[in-house]
Structures are given as C-alpha cells and as structure tokens.
C-alpha positions as CSV (number, residue, x, y, z in Angstrom):
1,M,-19.1,39.8,4.2
2,K,-18.4,36.1,4.1
3,F,-15.9,33.8,2.5
4,R,-16.1,30.0,2.0
5,L,-13.2,28.4,3.9
6,Q,-13.9,24.7,3.4
7,K,-11.2,22.3,2.5
8,K,-12.1,21.0,-0.9
9,H,-10.4,17.6,-0.5
10,L,-12.9,16.8,2.3
11,I,-15.9,17.5,0.1
12,I,-17.2,14.3,-1.5
13,S,-18.3,15.5,-4.8
14,A,-20.4,12.6,-6.1
15,S,-23.5,11.0,-4.7
16,V,-23.0,7.2,-4.4
17,V,-25.8,4.8,-3.8
18,A,-24.8,1.4,-2.6
19,I,-27.8,-0.9,-3.1
20,A,-27.1,-4.6,-3.5
21,G,-29.2,-7.6,-4.3
22,L,-31.4,-6.0,-7.0
23,T,-32.8,-8.0,-9.8
24,L,-32.9,-5.4,-12.6
25,R,-36.0,-5.6,-14.8
26,F,-35.1,-4.3,-18.2
27,T,-35.6,-6.3,-21.3
28,P,-33.4,-5.2,-24.3
29,T,-34.8,-5.6,-27.8
30,S,-33.0,-7.7,-30.5
31,E,-32.0,-4.4,-32.1
32,D,-30.4,-3.3,-28.8
33,Y,-28.4,-6.6,-28.7
34,F,-27.3,-6.2,-32.3
35,N,-26.1,-2.6,-31.8
36,V,-24.2,-3.4,-28.7
37,S,-22.6,-6.5,-30.3
38,K,-21.7,-4.6,-33.5
39,N,-20.1,-1.7,-31.8
40,L,-18.2,-3.8,-29.3
41,D,-16.7,-5.8,-32.3
42,I,-15.7,-2.5,-34.0
43,F,-14.1,-1.2,-30.8
44,T,-12.2,-4.5,-30.1
45,T,-10.9,-4.6,-33.7
46,L,-9.8,-1.0,-33.6
47,Y,-8.1,-1.4,-30.3
48,K,-6.1,-4.4,-31.5
49,E,-5.1,-2.7,-34.7
50,I,-3.8,0.4,-32.9
51,N,-1.8,-1.7,-30.4
52,V,-0.2,-3.8,-33.2
53,F,0.4,-1.3,-35.9
54,Y,0.7,2.2,-34.4
55,V,4.2,3.6,-35.2
56,D,5.2,4.2,-31.5
57,E,4.8,1.9,-28.5
58,T,1.4,2.2,-26.9
59,Q,0.4,1.6,-23.3
60,P,-2.7,-0.7,-23.6
61,G,-4.0,0.1,-20.2
62,E,-3.7,3.8,-20.5
63,L,-5.1,3.7,-24.0
64,M,-8.2,1.8,-22.9
65,K,-8.7,4.1,-19.9
66,T,-8.5,7.2,-22.2
67,G,-11.2,5.7,-24.4
68,I,-13.4,4.8,-21.5
69,D,-13.1,8.2,-19.9
70,A,-13.9,9.9,-23.1
71,M,-17.0,7.7,-23.7
72,L,-18.3,8.4,-20.1
73,K,-17.5,12.1,-20.4
74,S,-20.1,12.3,-23.2
75,L,-22.8,11.2,-20.7
76,D,-22.4,13.2,-17.4
77,P,-19.5,14.0,-15.0
78,Y,-20.8,11.5,-12.4
79,T,-20.5,8.4,-14.4
80,V,-16.9,7.3,-13.7
81,Y,-14.7,4.3,-14.3
82,Y,-12.4,3.2,-11.5
83,P,-9.4,1.1,-12.6
84,E,-7.9,-1.2,-10.0
85,S,-5.3,1.3,-9.2
86,D,-8.0,3.8,-8.1
87,I,-10.1,1.5,-5.9
88,E,-8.6,3.1,-2.8
89,D,-9.9,6.5,-3.9
90,Y,-13.4,5.0,-4.4
91,R,-13.3,3.4,-0.9
92,F,-12.2,6.7,0.6
93,M,-15.3,8.4,-1.0
94,T,-17.7,5.9,0.6
95,T,-16.0,5.3,3.9
96,G,-14.0,8.4,4.6
97,Q,-11.0,6.4,5.6
98,Y,-7.7,5.2,4.1
99,G,-4.2,4.1,5.1
100,G,-1.7,6.9,5.1
101,I,0.0,9.8,7.0
102,G,-3.1,12.0,7.4
103,A,-2.2,15.3,5.7
104,L,-3.3,17.7,3.0
105,I,-0.7,18.3,0.3
106,R,-0.4,20.8,-2.5
107,K,1.9,21.5,-5.4
108,N,4.2,24.5,-4.9
109,G,6.7,25.1,-7.7
110,E,8.6,21.9,-8.6
111,Y,7.8,20.2,-5.3
112,V,4.8,19.1,-3.3
113,M,4.4,20.4,0.2
114,I,2.4,19.7,3.3
115,S,-0.5,22.2,3.4
116,E,-2.1,20.9,6.6
117,P,-1.5,17.9,8.8
118,Y,-4.6,16.4,10.4
119,E,-4.7,16.7,14.1
120,N,-3.6,13.5,16.0
121,M,-2.7,11.8,12.8
122,P,0.8,10.3,11.8
123,A,2.0,13.4,10.0
124,Q,1.3,15.7,12.9
125,K,2.6,13.2,15.5
126,A,5.8,12.9,13.5
127,G,6.3,16.7,13.6
128,L,5.4,17.6,10.0
129,M,4.2,21.1,9.6
130,A,2.3,23.1,7.0
131,G,4.9,24.5,4.6
132,D,7.2,21.5,4.7
133,K,8.5,20.8,1.2
134,I,8.8,17.1,0.3
135,L,12.2,16.6,-1.3
136,K,12.3,12.8,-1.2
137,V,10.1,9.8,-0.3
138,D,12.0,6.7,0.9
139,G,15.1,8.2,-0.8
140,K,13.5,8.8,-4.2
141,D,13.6,12.3,-5.6
142,A,10.2,14.0,-5.5
143,K,11.1,16.9,-7.8
144,G,8.7,17.4,-10.6
145,K,6.2,14.9,-9.2
146,K,2.4,15.7,-9.3
147,S,0.4,15.9,-6.1
148,S,-1.4,12.8,-7.2
149,E,1.8,10.9,-7.6
150,I,3.1,11.9,-4.1
151,S,-0.3,11.1,-2.6
152,D,-0.1,7.6,-4.1
153,V,3.2,6.9,-2.3
154,L,2.2,8.5,1.0
155,R,-0.8,6.2,1.2
156,G,-0.3,2.6,2.1
157,Q,-1.1,-0.2,4.5
158,P,-1.5,0.9,8.1
159,G,1.6,-0.1,10.2
160,T,4.1,0.4,7.3
161,E,6.8,3.0,7.5
162,L,8.1,5.6,5.1
163,L,10.9,8.2,5.3
164,L,10.3,11.7,4.1
165,T,13.1,14.1,3.4
166,I,11.8,17.6,3.8
167,E,12.9,21.2,3.5
168,R,11.4,23.4,6.2
169,P,11.3,27.2,6.0
170,G,13.7,28.8,8.5
171,T,16.0,25.8,8.6
172,D,19.3,25.4,6.7
173,D,19.5,21.7,6.1
174,P,17.0,19.1,4.9
175,L,15.3,17.0,7.6
176,D,14.5,13.3,7.6
177,V,11.2,12.4,9.1
178,S,10.2,8.8,9.7
179,I,6.4,8.2,9.7
180,T,4.3,5.1,10.4
181,R,1.2,5.0,8.4
182,E,-2.2,4.5,10.2
183,K,-5.8,4.1,9.3
184,V,-7.0,7.7,8.7
185,K,-10.7,8.5,9.1
186,I,-12.0,11.8,8.0
187,N,-14.9,12.7,10.3
188,D,-18.1,13.7,8.6
189,V,-18.8,16.0,11.6
190,P,-15.5,17.8,12.2
191,Y,-17.1,20.2,14.7
192,Y,-20.2,20.9,16.8
193,A,-20.9,23.2,19.7
194,E,-23.3,25.4,21.4
195,V,-23.0,28.8,19.7
196,G,-25.0,30.9,22.2
197,D,-28.6,31.4,23.4
198,G,-29.3,27.7,23.4
199,V,-28.5,27.3,19.7
200,G,-26.6,24.1,18.7
201,Y,-24.4,24.0,15.7
202,I,-23.3,20.9,13.7
203,K,-20.9,21.1,10.7
204,L,-21.5,18.2,8.3
205,T,-18.9,17.9,5.6
206,G,-19.7,14.6,4.0
207,F,-22.1,11.7,3.7
208,T,-19.9,8.6,4.2
209,E,-21.0,5.5,6.0
210,T,-20.7,7.1,9.4
211,A,-22.4,10.5,8.7
212,S,-25.8,9.8,10.3
213,R,-24.2,8.2,13.4
214,E,-21.9,11.2,13.8
215,V,-24.8,13.7,13.5
216,R,-26.9,11.7,15.9
217,E,-24.1,11.6,18.5
218,A,-23.5,15.3,18.1
219,L,-27.2,16.1,18.4
220,V,-27.7,13.9,21.5
221,D,-24.6,15.4,23.2
222,L,-25.8,19.0,22.5
223,K,-29.3,18.2,23.8
224,D,-28.3,16.2,26.9
225,N,-25.1,18.0,27.9
226,K,-25.5,21.6,26.5
227,G,-29.2,21.9,26.8
228,I,-29.7,23.3,23.3
229,T,-33.2,24.4,22.3
230,S,-32.6,24.9,18.6
231,L,-30.2,23.7,15.9
232,V,-28.2,25.0,13.0
233,L,-27.2,22.2,10.6
234,D,-24.4,23.5,8.3
235,L,-24.2,21.8,4.9
236,R,-22.2,24.5,3.1
237,G,-19.5,23.1,0.9
238,N,-20.9,19.5,1.4
239,G,-20.9,17.8,-2.0
240,G,-22.9,14.8,-0.9
241,G,-22.3,11.1,-0.7
242,L,-24.4,8.1,0.3
243,L,-28.2,8.5,-0.2
244,R,-29.1,6.2,2.7
245,E,-27.1,8.5,5.1
246,A,-29.1,11.5,3.9
247,V,-32.3,9.6,4.6
248,N,-31.0,8.6,8.1
249,I,-30.1,12.2,8.9
250,V,-33.5,13.5,7.9
251,N,-34.9,10.6,10.1
252,L,-33.4,12.3,13.2
253,F,-36.0,15.1,12.8
254,V,-39.1,13.5,11.1
255,P,-41.4,10.5,12.0
256,K,-40.8,6.9,11.1
257,N,-42.1,5.8,7.6
258,Q,-41.9,9.4,6.2
259,E,-40.9,9.5,2.5
260,V,-37.6,11.4,2.2
261,V,-36.8,10.9,-1.5
262,F,-38.2,9.0,-4.5
263,T,-35.9,7.7,-7.2
264,K,-36.9,7.0,-10.8
265,G,-34.8,5.5,-13.6
266,K,-35.0,3.5,-16.8
267,V,-34.7,0.3,-14.9
268,K,-38.0,-0.2,-13.0
269,D,-36.2,-1.4,-9.8
270,W,-35.0,2.2,-9.4
271,D,-38.6,3.5,-9.0
272,K,-38.3,3.4,-5.3
273,S,-39.5,5.4,-2.3
274,H,-36.8,5.8,0.4
275,R,-38.5,6.2,3.7
276,T,-37.4,6.7,7.3
277,M,-37.1,3.5,9.2
278,N,-36.2,4.6,12.8
279,D,-37.8,6.5,15.6
280,P,-36.6,10.2,15.4
281,I,-34.5,12.0,18.0
282,D,-36.5,15.2,18.1
283,L,-39.6,16.2,16.2
284,E,-40.0,19.6,17.7
285,I,-36.6,21.3,17.9
286,P,-36.5,24.4,15.6
287,I,-33.9,23.9,12.8
288,V,-32.1,26.1,10.3
289,V,-30.1,24.5,7.5
290,L,-27.3,26.4,5.9
291,I,-26.5,25.8,2.3
292,D,-24.4,27.3,-0.5
293,R,-23.4,26.7,-4.1
294,G,-21.2,23.8,-3.0
295,S,-24.0,22.0,-1.3
296,A,-24.9,19.1,-3.6
297,S,-26.6,15.8,-3.9
298,A,-27.2,14.3,-0.5
299,S,-26.9,17.8,1.0
300,E,-29.8,18.8,-1.3
301,I,-31.8,15.8,-0.3
302,V,-31.5,16.8,3.4
303,S,-32.1,20.5,2.9
304,G,-34.8,20.0,0.3
305,T,-36.7,17.4,2.2
306,L,-36.7,19.4,5.5
307,Q,-37.9,22.4,3.4
308,D,-40.6,20.4,1.7
309,L,-41.8,19.1,5.0
310,D,-41.7,22.6,6.5
311,R,-39.4,21.1,9.2
312,A,-36.5,23.7,8.8
313,V,-35.8,27.1,7.5
314,V,-33.1,27.1,4.8
315,I,-30.6,30.0,4.7
316,G,-27.7,30.8,2.4
317,E,-27.1,30.5,-1.3
318,N,-28.9,28.6,-4.0
319,S,-27.5,25.0,-3.9
320,F,-25.6,23.2,-6.7
321,G,-28.5,21.4,-8.3
322,K,-27.5,17.7,-8.6
323,G,-30.6,15.6,-8.7
324,L,-29.0,12.4,-10.1
325,V,-28.4,9.1,-8.4
326,Q,-25.4,6.8,-9.0
327,Q,-24.9,3.1,-8.3
328,T,-21.5,1.4,-8.3
329,R,-21.3,-1.7,-10.5
330,D,-18.5,-4.3,-10.1
331,L,-16.5,-5.0,-13.3
332,S,-13.9,-7.6,-14.1
333,Y,-10.3,-7.5,-12.8
334,N,-11.3,-5.6,-9.6
335,T,-12.5,-2.5,-11.5
336,K,-15.7,-0.6,-10.9
337,L,-18.2,1.7,-12.7
338,K,-20.1,4.4,-10.9
339,V,-23.0,5.0,-13.2
340,T,-26.0,7.4,-13.1
341,V,-29.1,5.2,-12.8
342,A,-31.9,7.5,-11.7
343,K,-33.1,11.0,-10.8
344,Y,-34.4,11.7,-7.3
345,Y,-37.5,13.7,-6.3
346,T,-38.0,15.3,-2.9
347,P,-41.4,14.8,-1.0
348,S,-43.1,17.7,-2.8
349,G,-42.4,16.0,-6.1
350,R,-39.6,18.3,-7.5
351,C,-36.4,17.2,-9.1
352,I,-33.7,19.8,-8.4
353,Q,-31.3,18.8,-11.3
354,R,-30.0,22.0,-12.8
355,L,-28.2,20.7,-16.0
356,D,-29.8,18.6,-18.6
357,Y,-27.0,16.2,-19.8
358,S,-29.3,14.8,-22.6
359,H,-29.2,18.2,-24.3
360,K,-25.8,19.8,-24.9
361,D,-24.8,22.8,-26.9
362,E,-22.3,22.8,-29.8
363,D,-19.4,23.0,-27.4
364,G,-20.6,19.9,-25.6
365,K,-21.8,21.7,-22.5
366,A,-25.0,20.6,-20.8
367,E,-27.8,23.2,-20.9
368,A,-29.5,24.5,-17.7
369,V,-33.2,24.1,-17.3
370,P,-34.7,27.4,-18.5
371,D,-36.8,29.3,-16.0
372,S,-39.8,29.0,-18.4
373,L,-39.7,25.2,-17.9
374,R,-39.4,25.2,-14.1
375,T,-42.4,23.8,-12.4
376,A,-43.9,25.0,-9.1
377,Y,-44.6,22.5,-6.3
378,K,-46.0,22.9,-2.8
379,T,-44.5,22.1,0.6
380,K,-46.5,20.4,3.3
381,N,-47.9,23.8,4.5
382,G,-48.6,25.0,0.9
383,R,-45.5,27.1,0.3
384,T,-44.3,27.3,-3.3
385,V,-41.0,25.7,-4.3
386,L,-39.5,25.3,-7.8
387,D,-37.7,22.4,-9.5
388,G,-34.8,22.5,-11.9
389,A,-32.3,24.7,-10.2
390,G,-31.1,23.3,-6.8
391,I,-32.6,24.3,-3.5
392,E,-33.5,27.9,-3.2
393,P,-33.1,29.2,0.4
394,D,-35.9,30.7,2.4
395,Y,-33.5,33.5,3.2
396,T,-30.8,34.2,0.5
397,I,-27.6,35.7,1.7
398,E,-25.4,37.0,-1.2
399,D,-21.7,37.2,-0.9
400,D,-19.7,40.3,-1.6
401,D,-17.2,39.9,-4.4
402,I,-13.7,39.1,-3.2
403,A,-11.2,41.8,-4.2
404,L,-8.6,41.0,-6.9
405,I,-5.8,41.7,-4.4
406,T,-7.2,39.1,-2.0
407,A,-7.8,36.5,-4.7
408,T,-4.2,37.1,-5.9
409,L,-2.7,36.6,-2.4
410,V,-4.6,33.3,-2.1
411,R,-3.7,32.1,-5.6
412,K,0.0,33.0,-5.2
413,N,0.1,31.2,-1.8
414,L,1.2,34.4,-0.1
415,L,-1.2,34.1,2.8
416,F,-0.1,30.5,3.2
417,D,3.5,31.5,3.1
418,Y,3.1,34.2,5.7
419,A,1.1,31.9,8.0
420,T,4.1,29.5,7.9
421,K,6.5,32.4,8.7
422,F,4.2,33.5,11.5
423,K,4.1,30.0,13.1
424,L,7.9,29.8,13.0
425,E,8.2,33.1,14.8
426,N,5.4,32.5,17.3
427,E,5.2,29.4,19.5
428,S,1.6,29.9,20.5
429,I,-1.5,32.1,19.9
430,T,-4.7,32.8,21.8
431,P,-7.6,30.3,21.4
432,A,-8.9,30.1,17.9
433,A,-12.2,31.8,18.6
434,E,-10.4,34.8,20.2
435,F,-7.4,35.2,17.8
436,H,-7.2,38.4,15.7
437,L,-4.3,40.2,14.0
438,S,-3.3,43.3,15.8
439,D,-2.5,46.5,13.9
440,A,1.2,45.8,14.5
441,D,0.7,42.2,13.2
442,Y,-1.0,43.5,10.0
443,E,1.6,46.1,9.5
444,A,4.3,43.4,9.7
445,F,2.4,41.4,7.1
446,S,2.1,44.4,4.8
447,T,5.8,45.1,5.2
448,W,6.7,41.5,4.3
449,L,4.3,41.6,1.4
450,S,6.0,44.6,-0.1
451,T,9.1,42.4,-0.6
452,Q,7.2,39.8,-2.6
453,E,6.7,39.8,-6.3
454,F,3.1,39.5,-7.5
455,E,1.0,41.3,-10.1
456,Y,-2.7,41.6,-10.8
457,T,-4.9,43.8,-13.0
458,T,-8.0,45.4,-11.7
459,R,-11.3,45.3,-13.7
460,T,-10.9,49.1,-14.3
461,E,-7.5,48.6,-15.8
462,Q,-8.8,45.7,-17.9
463,M,-11.6,48.0,-19.2
464,L,-9.1,50.7,-20.0
465,D,-7.0,48.3,-22.0
466,K,-10.2,47.3,-24.0
467,L,-10.9,51.0,-24.5
468,K,-7.4,51.6,-25.8
469,E,-7.7,48.7,-28.3
470,A,-11.1,49.9,-29.5
471,T,-10.0,53.5,-30.1
472,K,-6.9,52.3,-31.9
473,N,-9.0,50.1,-34.2
474,E,-11.3,53.1,-34.9
475,Q,-8.3,55.4,-35.3
476,Y,-9.3,57.7,-32.4
477,F,-6.5,56.9,-30.0
478,E,-4.0,59.5,-31.2
479,E,-6.5,62.3,-30.5
480,I,-7.2,61.2,-26.9
481,E,-3.8,59.6,-26.0
482,D,-2.7,62.3,-23.6
483,E,-6.1,62.3,-21.7
484,F,-6.1,58.5,-21.8
485,M,-2.6,58.2,-20.3
486,E,-3.6,60.7,-17.5
487,L,-6.7,58.6,-16.8
488,K,-4.8,55.4,-16.8
489,E,-2.2,56.8,-14.4
490,A,-5.0,58.0,-12.1
491,M,-6.7,54.7,-12.2
492,H,-3.5,52.6,-11.8
493,H,-3.9,50.5,-8.7
494,N,-1.5,50.8,-5.8
495,K,-0.8,47.5,-4.2
496,A,0.1,48.9,-0.8
497,Q,-3.1,51.0,-0.8
498,D,-5.2,47.9,-1.8
499,V,-3.7,46.0,1.1
500,K,-5.1,48.7,3.4
501,T,-8.4,49.1,1.6
502,Y,-9.2,45.4,1.7
503,R,-7.8,44.8,5.1
504,D,-11.0,43.2,6.5
505,Q,-11.2,40.4,4.0
506,I,-7.5,39.9,3.8
507,S,-7.3,39.7,7.6
508,M,-10.1,37.2,7.8
509,L,-8.4,34.8,5.4
510,L,-4.9,35.3,6.9
511,E,-6.2,34.8,10.5
512,N,-7.9,31.6,9.4
513,E,-4.7,30.3,7.8
514,I,-2.6,31.2,10.8
515,I,-5.1,29.6,13.2
516,S,-4.9,26.3,11.2
517,R,-1.2,26.1,12.1
518,Y,-2.0,25.8,15.8
519,Y,-5.6,24.4,16.0
520,Y,-6.0,22.6,12.6
521,Q,-9.4,22.1,11.1
522,T,-11.3,22.6,14.3
523,G,-9.7,26.0,14.7
524,R,-10.5,26.9,11.1
525,I,-14.2,26.3,11.7
526,Q,-14.2,28.1,15.0
527,S,-12.5,31.1,13.5
528,S,-14.8,31.3,10.5
529,L,-17.9,31.2,12.7
530,A,-17.0,34.4,14.5
531,E,-17.8,36.6,11.4
532,D,-20.3,34.2,9.7
533,K,-23.2,36.3,8.5
534,D,-25.2,33.1,7.5
535,L,-24.9,31.8,11.1
536,A,-25.8,35.2,12.5
537,K,-29.0,35.2,10.4
538,A,-29.8,31.7,11.5
539,K,-29.4,32.7,15.2
540,N,-31.7,35.7,14.6
541,V,-34.4,33.6,13.0
542,L,-34.1,30.9,15.7
543,G,-34.3,33.6,18.4
544,D,-37.6,34.9,17.0
545,M,-40.1,32.0,17.1
546,P,-43.0,34.0,15.5
547,T,-40.7,34.7,12.5
548,Y,-39.5,31.1,12.3
549,E,-43.0,29.7,12.5
550,G,-44.3,32.3,10.1
551,V,-41.7,31.4,7.5
552,L,-42.6,27.7,7.7
553,A,-46.3,28.6,7.6
554,G,-45.9,30.8,4.5
555,T,-47.3,33.8,6.3
556,I,-44.0,35.8,6.5
557,S,-42.2,36.7,3.2
558,T,-38.5,36.0,3.1
559,S,-35.8,38.1,1.5
560,T,-32.4,38.3,-0.2
561,E,-29.7,40.0,1.9
562,K,-26.3,41.3,1.0
563,N,-23.3,40.4,3.2
C-alpha cells in the first residue's frame, strides 16, 4: 500500500523553456494580417464600449484579464498570461526562490493558517508553528481573506518586517510575532541518502534553474562519501520545469552530444535537437527512475529519455502525459505570456502528449489519444515503447484505493488538527525514520476522533440509495421496504470500526503529519520511504543485476504489481 505525500505547492506544474535570441522564421500571409487586424479592431471597440456604457462601474484591468484568460483557456492549460502583479509567481516557477517568510499556508474556516513552516526559514526561526491561525497582518484583519491574498502580503522584499497576530491552539490569548522576510529558496533536491545495500536515493521535486546542479552535487556526494553502487532517482509528483535542466540531468548519465529531446513547432526555429553538452558523471551506474501520475513534462523527458536509451529501469505509475513545450514572451507594461510553441519527442521518436487540445468534445474537454492511434517505437536495445499516453513504466505498481474514512479525515483536516495537538503535548519524538504510533497513541487518537463531528457515505451506502430510488420509481419499494431497511442497517458503516479497520493507512498519514511538526519536509520524506513499495521494488531490481540487465535488454518481461 502506498500513498503520495508530496506537497503540491512545491510541484512546478508547467514546463517552461527559456530560450532567448531566436529570430523566428514564420511568414504570415496577407489574409493572416487582415484577420488579426480585423479582430483586434472589433475587440478594441467592444472593450471601449463596455467600459463607457455598461450600467455599473467596471474594472478595466480585471475585465481585460478575464477576456485574455478565457481566450487562452480555449487553447490549452499551459498557455498563460502573467499580469505585472503576478510576475513574482512566474519568477518563483523558474528560479524556485522568492522574498517572504518561508511557510506553507492553507485556508481553514474563515481564516488562513500556517500548515508547515520551512526549516531554517523566517517563519520557523520566529517560532511560527503548523496550526497557527493568522488573525491579522500588520494590524489588518485577515478574516475572510483568501489564501492567495494572505500569500501576497506575506511575500515581500527581503529585509522588510511584518507583524503577524496569530491564534495558537492550546493558548488563551492571541500572540504577536514579528518576522523579517528573507530570500526563500525551495530546493529542487530536498533529500538524498543511501537507503541500504549501496543504493543511493535522490528526491527531485522540481526543474528550476538549480535542479541539475543540485542533482549533480547529491550524486557526487553519494558516490564519493557513501560509496553507492546504484541509484534511485525519484521523480514522483514532479510536475516539470525548465527543459534545459532536464537535458542537463540526463547528461549526468549519458555521453556528451547525445540527443535527449527533439522539439518541433509551427515556427521552424523550434525544430531543434537538444543534446548533452558536458562530460557525464557516471555512464555505468545502474539506475531506477520512479514516476507516478504527477510526473510531468521535464520529468517525462528525463524518465522517457533514460528509458529510450536503455539507461534506466522505470518503476511506478503511468506518467501524466505532457509532451508540450512553452516559451515565455515579454509583453508591454512588464507583463508576460507563457505560450505553447512546440511538441517534444524523446530519442526513440515518440511524443508522449496524452490530450489533443486541437480536438475537444462538446463540453470543451480535450480528447485523449485513442489506443488505436498510438504508435510503437523502439528503444536503443529494441524494446517496444508507445507514444500518446505518458511514460509507461517497465514495472507498474498500482495503488490500493484509499478508504473513504481516510480520505474524509484528510479532507476535514482532522489528521492535521490531531498532529497539532500531539505536538503541543509532546516536546520531542524519536528520529523520523524510527517514529511510529504505539497502540496507546492510536487509541488516544481514536478517542479524540470520537469527539469530532464528521460524516461520510460508503460506496455500499451510495449504491443502496440508488437502489431505493430505482425501486421507488418502478413502484417495488413498498414490497421490499422491510428487507431493504434490514439490509441498510446491516450495511451502515460504523466510524469507530472503520478507524480500526483502516488503521494501517490512517496511521501512515497521521505519522507523516506528526513527523512534519518536528522534522519538516526532510522528515516527511524519510518517513514515507520506510513503507514505500516503489522504492522496495527498485532496491530489489538493483540488487539483482541479471534481472536489471535483462529488463533493459528486453529479454525479461516486466509486470504490473498491486501494492
């Protein structure tokens, strides 16, 4: 059983390609010029008329952004307009750094609260804790504010100060906390270690400007100081980023001048082969790459290229399927447009784009490439790989479904709230890799949970409700009502029993949440690895070289396994 425990705010969801100095060779026809000019004139006239004559006051900037966003939404979700007010968000996506207090926040009721301070960042150094509710910022009431609004005021120039008034569970009176903003850098490699038997492990969560350098430094440290003889590169939950960083990471393991990815667009300058430019670190070390449904874009370039070159065994879930490339274009008034300019192709020739945004159904949803139109390609050793649906792992590990009780506890913040309570009552815990809830700890949690109000409906109960509705419509219900009510009573879920039945998965998530209170993101990762079935499979494969080599040679068939 495995659960994805990544922090979504760290996942850079769009693939950004920053390539400057291109002279774009595309010659519009006179008809193109006329259509553009005509429609711009219509749009300008309409915009002026609305702002002058609409019955209520309009906000010209918001009105324009609404129109631009709607226009771009008709293309694909990766073509995005950044007004001047959002430029800092764009910079964060490409650099992984910003000025602020260094903390995750989330909405909870009418207020925003701290969900996790970053270790050694201003929020943590100032004493802020997960669960702290933000009542005021610099004396201004924060009630009813959105998370995005609070985030905007928490960010700012490094060296500037702000005053937060917070409400902390377990305290009677609000607390004033003064914080000095700093430059906050989110590491692309938040954790790496030897995980046993000479196996190195590197967790890569993004592809910002420092990604390849961080992976290189981690790899060199693991080789020189830990003596690793094989490597697991974990790309699960990594939504991508800079294309050049993906090329540079592949370059660590393959020779100089190897094609990693080919891009092709309407503008001929985008028909370009992206090749490795440096000497590799290690051409021989056995590698397993872990991917899941959240692995996208640059993650798929790395995993797909290493798979095509038969340089790594890929384990996990089918990846997201984003085979599109974006370029950022500067617009007037310090605004930007991130626009899809090309598709990319891995060395075998396949494009792994899953959705065809040029063909949408009547509801405006892009259609997936049908299996009948997927094309087979060959890896360097002659193994068959398919296009059109992401990267398919060599070993597929399927997740068990998360129980409704577990999903409800997460959605209602009950695991989060209990972890906050636990931290207030326990000054310290054992190291992250060793911490587990005892029977007494879990019983205490169950007792506390019995005092909380939450409801959920099991799938069985949902089916019974549909059965009741159907029998009423067909006028059978009165005949079977007694038997139906007996069955419903027998099937009615017992929350206390569900907490016991699904203890394993509830405990896993609760332990991870508690550990984050003491050891932050590093602790979360260490905790999750202890029961990680993907990692266990990777270590098994790396520990059996005939199997590893057989998979890459295509002489050993792979499989789908259930966690």
